[in-house]
N, C-alpha and C positions, 0 to 999 in steps of 0.2 A: 244513405248510400252504404252498401255493404263493404266491409274492408276487403282488400284483395285476397288475403289468405282464406277468409271465411267464404268468399265467393267461389274460390277454387274448390273448396271442400264440397259445397252444395252442388256445384255443377259437375262433380266427378273428375275434375282435372287433377292429374298427378302432381304432387308437391314434393320436391326433392327433400330427403331427410338429411339432417345434420350428420356429417361424418360419412356420407355415402361415397360411392366410388367417384362421383362427380366432384368431390372435394378432396381427392387423394392428396396426401401430403407430399411436399417436394423436398429434395436435398437442399441444404443450406448453401448459399452463395456468399462470396465475399461482400457483395452489396448488401445482402440481408444482414450480415454480421456488422458491417461498418456503419450502416445507416440506422441501426436500432437507436432509439432515444436512450440517452444515458442519464439515469436518475441518480442524483447525488445524495449525500448524507442529510438526513432530516434533523431539524431542531424543533422540539416541541415547545409550545408556549407555556408560561408558568402555570396557568390554570388547566393545562392539558387539553384544551378544546381544539387547538390547531397545530399543524406541523408545517414548517417552511422548509423547502429543499430546492436544489437547483436541478434543471433539466437541460442537457446539451442536445441540441438537434444537430447531429454530426453531418458533415459534408466532406467530399473528397478534397475540395479546395478550402484551406483554412479561412480564407476571407468570407466564405459563405456559411461557416459554422456559427451557430447562435447558442448562447447560454444565458438563461434567465432564471429568476427566482419564481417559484410557484408556491401556492398555499392550498392546504386541504383540511377539511374537518376530520377529527379523529374519531367521530362517532362510529360505532360498530353495528350494522354496516354504515359506511359513510353516506350521509343524506344528500351530498352535493358533489359534483365533479370538481377536480382540482382546477384552480384558475391561476392565470399568469399574473405575477405582481410587477415584474419589470419588463422592459422591452427596448433596451438600448444595446449598442455594440459593446462587446466585452463582458466577461462573466463576473460574478460576485463571489467573494470568499469571506470566511470568518463571520458568518451571520450570527448575530446575538440579539435576543429578545430583551426589551426593557422589562424591569421587574413587574410593572403593571400590565404587561402584555399588549400595549397599544402601539409600540414603535419597534422598528428593526434598525440595527446599525450593521454595516458591512463595509468591506474594502472592495473597490472596483476602479478600473481604469476606463474612464469615459471620455467623450469628446472634449478635447481641450486639456486632458491630463497627460503629462509626460510619464508619470508613474501612478500606481494605484493610490487612491485617496479614500478617506472615510466618507460614507454617505448615510444619511438618516432618512428612513421612510416612515411617515406617520400613517398608520393603517386606518385611523379614524377619518382623517382629512382626505386621504386618497391622493391622487396625483403622483408626480415624479419625486424621487428621492432628492434630498438637498445635500449638496457637498458641504462637509464640515471642515476639511483641511485642504491645504495647498502647500505641501512640504516638498522640498527638492528631492528627497530620498523616499518619498511616499509614506503611507501609514497602513498599518495592518494589525490583525489580532485585537479588535476592540472588545472592551468589557465594560458594561454598565456598572456604576456604583450601586450599592444596595438601595439608595433612595431614588435612583434613576436620574440624578441631576448632573452626573459627570460621566466621562468615558475615559478609561485608561487604555493606552494602546502603545504599540512599538513603532519605532522608525530607526533611522541610523544617521550617524555623523561622519563626515570626512575627517581625517586626522587634523587636529589643531583647530577645528571649528568651535567657536565660543558661542555662536548663535546661528539662527537660520540665515542671516545675511552672509555669514562666513561660508556656509554650505553652498549658497548660490554663487558666491564669488569663486570658490574652489572648483565647482563644477564648470563654470565658464572658462577658467584657466586651463582645465584639463582638456576641454573641447578645443581650445585654441592652440595648444602646443603642437609643434610640428614633428616631434619625435614620437615614436610608438614603442614602448617596451614595458614588460612586466618585471618588477624587481622585488625580491623576497629576501628576508633575513632569517626566516624560520619556517617550520613545517606546521600544518599542511599547506599546500599551495593550490590544490584542485579539489573539486567535489562533483562527482558524477559527470557533468558535461560543462562545467563552468570553472574558470580560474577564480580563486577566491580574491576578493578585494580587500582593501585596507580600511574599510569603514567599520565603525563600532556601533553596536546597538544603542538605541535611546529608549527610555521609558518616559512617557508623557501623560498628562491628564488634561482633558478639555472640559471646561465648564459649559453647560447648556443653558440657553435662555429659556424663559417661559414659553416662547414660541417654537422652541426646538432647534434653534440655530446655534452656532458657536458663539459663546459669550466671551470674546477676546481670543488672544492667542493661546495655544497650548502651553502648559507649564512643564518645565523640565524637572524630573525627579532624580536623575543620576549624573547629569553633566558636572564635570569638575570634581567628582568623587574619587577617592583612592581606588575604589573598585574598578572604575572605568579605565584607570591608568595601569591596571595590572596587564602585563604583556600577553597573558593568555585569556583575557576577557572576551567572552563570546556568548551569544544566545544559543538556543537549541538548534542544532543543524550546522553551525559553523561560523558564518561571518555576519556582518552588519545587516544583511538582507533577511535575517531570520528573527523570529519573535523571542520574547523573554518569558513566554508562558505565564503571564501575570494574572492574578485574581485579587479582588478586593477583600480586605479583612471584614468581618461581620459588622463592625462599627463604622465602616466607611472612612476611617481615619488613616488608612495606609494600604499598601499593596504588598502581597507576597509574590515573588517571582523566582524564576530559575535562571541561573547563569553559571558559566564555567569560568574558572580563572587559570586553567592549565592546558588550554587547547594547544599552546605552543610546544607542549611536550609529547605530542601525538606520535612522533617518530620513534619514541623509545619507551612508552608506557601507555597503559589504558588511561584515558582521561575521565574526568568526572564532571557532574553538574550539581551544584548545591542550591539550597533554598535560601532566599534572602528576603528581608523586610525593609521597606522604606516608608517613612512617614509621608503623608500627603503634604506636609510642610517642607519636605525635602530633607537635606542633611545626609550624613554618611549612612549608607545601607548597613543593616545589621545581618550578619551571617547566622542563620538559624540552625543549619545542619553542621555537625561537627565531625564529619567522616568523609571518606573518599568514594562513597557510592554515587550513583547517578540517580537523582531525584527528578520527577517530572509530574505534570498535570496536577498541581495543587488545587484542591477543591474543598470548600467549606460545606459542612452539613447545613441544611436549612435552619436549624436552631442555633447555629454559630458556635457550637461547643466542641466540634471535632474538625480537624484538618486531615483530609484524606489525600494521600500522596502515592504516586507510582514510584517504584524503586527497582533499579537494576543494580544488583550487588556487585561490588568490586571483588574479583577473585583472580585466580590464575587460570581460569577457564575462558575460552573464547565465546562461550554461550552461557548466559544466565537468564532464567525466565523473569519476565516482568511481573512484579507482585504489587499488592496494595498494602499500605501501612496506615493505620488510623492513629492519630495523635490528639490527645486532649489539648484544646486551645484555650489558654487563659491570657493571651497577649504575647507579644514578641519577647523572646529572651534569647540572648546570644548562646549558640551551641546547644539549645535545649531540645532540638529535634534530633533524636537519636533512636536507634533501634531498641535500646534499653527502655525508653519511655513509650515506644509505640506498640500497637497491637497488630501482629501480622495476621491479617484477616483472610488471606487467600492462599497461603502457603500449603494448606492441607490437601489441595486437589492436585498438586504437582502439574499445573498447567500455567501457561503464560497469558496474562490479562491483556486484552486488546483495547476494549473501551469499557467505561463504567459510569454509573450514576447513582445518586443517593435518593431514597424515597422522601416524600415531604415530611413524614414523621421522624426523620433522622434516625431510623432504627435499622433499615435494611439497605444493603448495597447490591444492586444487580450489575453483573458484568458479563462480558463475552470472553470466551477462550476457545482456542482450537482443540479439537479432539477427533483423531482418526478420520481425517478427511472432511470434517464438518467444523463449523464454528457455532457453539451452543450458548444458551443462556444459563448462567449460574447465579446463585444468590448466597449472601453471607450476612451475618449480623454485624452491625457496626460496633457493637460492644463485645459480643461473645466470639465473633470471628470463626464460625463453624461453616465453611463453604460447602455447598452441595449443588448438584445439578437441579435447576428449576424444573425442567422437563426434557425428555429426550427427543431427538429428531433422527430420522432415517435418511433424509435427503436435504441437500442444500446447506446454506450457511446464513447466519445473521451477522450483520456488520453495523457499525456506527450507531450504537445504542444511545438513545436520548430519553430521559425520564423527566416528567413535569415536576417542578419544585414546589408548587403551591396548590396542587389539586387535592381534593378530599380523599381520593383513592389513587393508588399508583397508576399512572398512565405511561406505558412503555411503548416507544416508537423506534423502529429500526429499519434498515434495508434488509430485504431477503432476496436471495437469488439461488439458483441451482445450475447445473450444467445444461439444463434444457430451458432455462428461463432467466432473462436478464434481471438486474436488480430493480426492485420496486419498493415503495414505502409501505410498511405494514404496521399495524398495531398488534402487539403481542398480548394474547389472552392467556394469562397465567392459569386461570381456573381450568381451562380446557386443554392446556398444554399445546397450544397452537397459535396461529395468528390470523388476522383478517386483513386482506389487501386494501389499502387506502388509495393506491394508484394502479392503473392497468394500461400504461402507455404503450406497451409492446405486445399485449395479448393477441391482438388481431394478426399481427405478423407471425408471432410464434406459433399460433394455431395452424398455420399453413405449412409448417416445417416438419420434416421427418427426423425427430430427435429422440432416440431411445435413451432412457436413463442408464447410467453406467452400472456394470456388475461389480460388486465388491468381493474381494477374496483375500484371505490371509494364508501365509505359509511360515514355517519355521526355517530359518536360514541355517547354513552350515555352522554358524557360530552360536546357534540356539536362540536367536532373536526372532520375535514375532514381527513379520513384515506385512504391512497393509498395502493393497493394490486396488486399482480400479481398471476396468476393461470397457472400452467404448467401441460399439460396432457401427458399421457404416449405414447410410440410408438404404432402404430396400433390402435390409438384411434377410438372408435366407440361411438358416442353420445347416442346410444340407450341402451348402457350397463350402469351398475352401478359400480363406482370405489370407493374404500376406500380413505379417505382423510388423507394426511400427512401434518400437520402444521409445517413448518420449520421456526425457529426464528433466526433472524440475531443477531450478537454480537455488541459490541461497548460500549454503546448503540449509541454513536454519529457517526453513519454511516447509510447506508440504503441498502435495497435490490435494486440492480441495474440490468438493463437489459443487462447483460454482461456474458461472458464466465467465469465459476468458476471451479477451480480444486478441492478444498477441499470439497465443498458441491455442486457439479454440479447438477443443477436442473433436467436435463433430466436423468442422471444416477440414481438419487434418485427415479425418477418416473418410471424407466424402468420396474420393475416387474408388474406394473399395478396400480400405485397410482396417484392420482391427488395431486400435491404439491401446497400448499398455502403459499405465501410469503407476509407478512404484514409489512408495515412500520409504526410501532407503535409510540406513543408519545415518543420523545427523538431522533427520527431519524433525520438525516441531509437531506438537499435538499428541505426542506419545510419552511425555515425561522428560524431566530434566536430564536424567542419565542417558536416555536414548539419544537425545540431541547432542550430548557431549562425547559420545563414543568415538567420533571420528577425529578428535584431537589427537594428533600423533599418528593418525591413520586416515588421511584425507581422501584417498582415492581407491586404495586396494579393496577394502571391505565393501564400500558402496558399489564399486564396479562388479564385484563378485555377486552381490545381491541382485543387481540388475539382470545378470545372466541367469541366476537361479529363478527369478520371477518369470523370465521368458520360458524357462524349462517347465515350470509349474503350469503356466497358462497353456502351453502347447499340449501338455499331458492331459489337462482337465477340460479343455474346450476343443472338441473335435473339429470345429469349423476353422481353426487356425492352421495354416500351412507352415509347418515348422521348417521347411526347406527354404522359405523366403522370409528373411528377417532383415530389417534395417533399424538403426537407432540414431537418436539425435537429441539435442537439447541446447539451452542457452545459458550463458553465465556459468554458474557451477555445473549446470547440466552440460554445457559445452566442455568444461574441464573433464567431466566424466566420459563424454563421447570421445575425447582425445585419449583418455586412458584406455578405453576399449580398443582404440586403434593400436595402442602399444601392447595389448595383452591378449587379444583374441582375433580370430579370423572368421567367427561364426556369422557375422553380419555382412550382407551383400553390399551395404553402403552405410555411410555415416553422414550426419549433418551436424556441423559445429557452428553455433552463433555465439560470438563474444566469449570464446573459450580459450583458456590458457593452454599453451603447449610447453611452456618453459617456466617452472616455478621461480627460477632465479630472476628472469627479466620481468615477470609479473610482479614480484616483490618490489623491484626497484623502480617501477614506473607507475604503479597503481596509485590512486588517491588515498588509499589506506594501506599501511604496511605492517604496523606492529602486531595486529591480530594474526596476520599470515605467519609472521615469525614465531609467535607462540604456538600456533596450530601445527607448525612443522618442526617443533622441538628445539628451537634455538635460531640464532642468526645464520644467515646464509653462509658466511665465511667459516663457520664451524663445520660445515658440510656433514651434519648429522645424517642418520639413515634416511629420513624422509626426503631430504634434498637430493640424495643420491638414488634412492630406490623407488620413489614415487613421482619422478619427474618425467613426463611422457617423452620429451625430446631426447632423452638418453636412450630410448628404444627405437630411434628413427630407422635403424638398420632393418627392422622387421616390418615397417609400415607397408601394408598392402591393400587396405580397404579403401575403395573409392570414396571421396569425401567432398561434400559441398561446404565451403567455408564462407560465412557471411559475417559482416561487422559494420557497426556505425563508426564513421571516422571521428566523431566527437565523443567517443566513449573514453572516459578517463578511469573507469573502474577496472575494465579489462582492455587496456589501450590497444590501438591498432597494431602495435609492433608484434603482439603475440600471434595475431592472425596472419601477419605477413611472414613471421618465422615459420609457422605451420605450412603456409602455402609454398614457401621456398623449399622446405624439406620434401613435401609431397611432389613438387616438380622435379627436384633433384633425384628422388627415388623413382621417378616415372610412374607415380600412382595416379590413376585417372582422378582429376579434381577440377573444381570450379570455384572461383573466388568472386564474391559479390560484395562490393564496398558501397555503403550508403553515405555520401559526403555530408548530408544534412541531418543525420540521425545520431543519437547518443547510444546508451547501453541498450535501448529498446527501439524498435521500429514503430514510430508513433504517427507518421503522416499517412493519410489514406492511400494514395497511389503507390507509395513505397511499400506499405503493408500488402497491398494486392500483388505487387511484384514478388515480394518475399514468399507469400503462399504459393504463387505460380512456380517459382524456382524450386521450392520444396517438393511440390507435387511432380514437377518434371523430373527431378532427380530420383524420386522414389519410383516413378513409372519406368525410368530407364533401367533400374536395377532389379525391380520387383515384378514388373509386368502387370497384367490385369488380373482381377479375381477370376477363379475358375480355370486359369491357364498355368502352365509351368514356364511361361516366358520370362524375359528379363535377363539382362546380361549377367554373367558371372565374373567376379573379379579375378 
């Protein structure tokens, strides 16, 4: 029988060509954006043959959302499609390969679990993963020992708990008590959207049987130590719910981990995290680092001779780039890990390291770092420390780098995404300076959408700084038409607009009704060097605000399709701060949008979950009333507020708490400025729920339409 296509050709029947008018691309919708499959960070097997990663099948109702582990061959091109490894309710995190590449351990909350526990999946035997732990406060961040016979992991203890039975008793007592109060004796008390608890981190080791099950109860490595009794003892991220960033020593006789002992001083100084060592036999942990820097991600080279560590240096600056330091390892020695003994192997590029991995021969470190709107692959010698760009890219970003530890040749796997393509898993081809896609979960959907790549441009600001920008045009773009301009401001401030797929402020969905979107990497942005990121210390709003206006002027001058008479601006978090500063300093914009933006530096300082960095950035404590507190505080200019503003906020936001949005709303109403307030009771600093996100975009589009009108017209209300 002839195949249908061949029959059509022989019979003279017309066959539609790919990319013809019949397959015209469509504008992106919120459903397109929200329901894209979300591909997580890959973890490559030791031999480099396979990569495991998570895939979230999003849904508007959280109960219908599914997250599972998948596996794919790393062959180039891949010889087989990815296949699903797990299929139960709840997602998996902290996925770790066994040294022989036959098993996976991860943390997951499954049926019957009150909190996430450790599970072991035997890839040879197949079937479902087996639960390894059943702890009151859960288990997370598992790490296989070098021989694969043990797993180190983190959990937490209630105050005064001497064993797991105590934790269970204390939990029951807390659930049974009739009063409800939070009581604190020190700072900090909140983090993002949660009140910090009084639990302390635990570090445990679990022995595995020959069959791969737990061989007895986990062993405590830190309980009853002087370290745990320190008032500021905490893991990375804050309280007992966070991990201790542990890794096994090469001989398998101990664990190196990261812990803070000064978290309780966060109200009046920058805190630090140090490196510690504890023997598998227990005993008092040994402090390895003898300074106040913040160390992280301890990683041993495959040959066991080098300890590679991330470091954020302590200084009087609110921003310091994350660097890598290589230290010769000859066993644990108190205070031996210092910068004097270490080789600074990434400092030469003046970029902040995001993720890194060491090659199997223990000679080269590959790492990712931001640069001018992209995240690129760099390499440096573990011994000579001469960092350089591995190859350049003109579009997109790489994230979540993973390198095989026991392959004959380097196998590098990562996520890759761009503003027109959601993240997928790729294998990086160093020889060709490119990558090969290992997954294509969203190709079919993306292929139907009208998504033009952004236009990049630079200009020199009034202060002589080179400022990078991206310009995104709407679907169905016609350069002969005139389009209103929407200036969208990134948060941080120590981040940057990246050429990547974004869910919360998707460039193309914002542009969809017919707006040109301008994305400016103002002073303070990362990816342009340490000095550039530090320039806003003592000048948090004035210069960045001026650069946003300058960027709009340049865009209007150089792109004839922009209607300079119709401009609005908006942003979230620090972008919201700057939107509020534009309210105080210019009337050029027909409207503003402020999500989670401060209006009052003083009340923001007093109610946020982080305070000391704000004090340093503003030149001293609020009661000294230095120039920044007086001259760059938007609320002090309330008498001149005139620009119509949409104010949105999550009620559970502790980073820029609700009070700042309410203060802004009150001032706008008092000054009779057209304004609209949208409060999301169930959201935090971000709008994360599907239906709330859809409403947020609708509110933004409605507000822009009210004041900007439609493309090709001069309509829209004037303030």
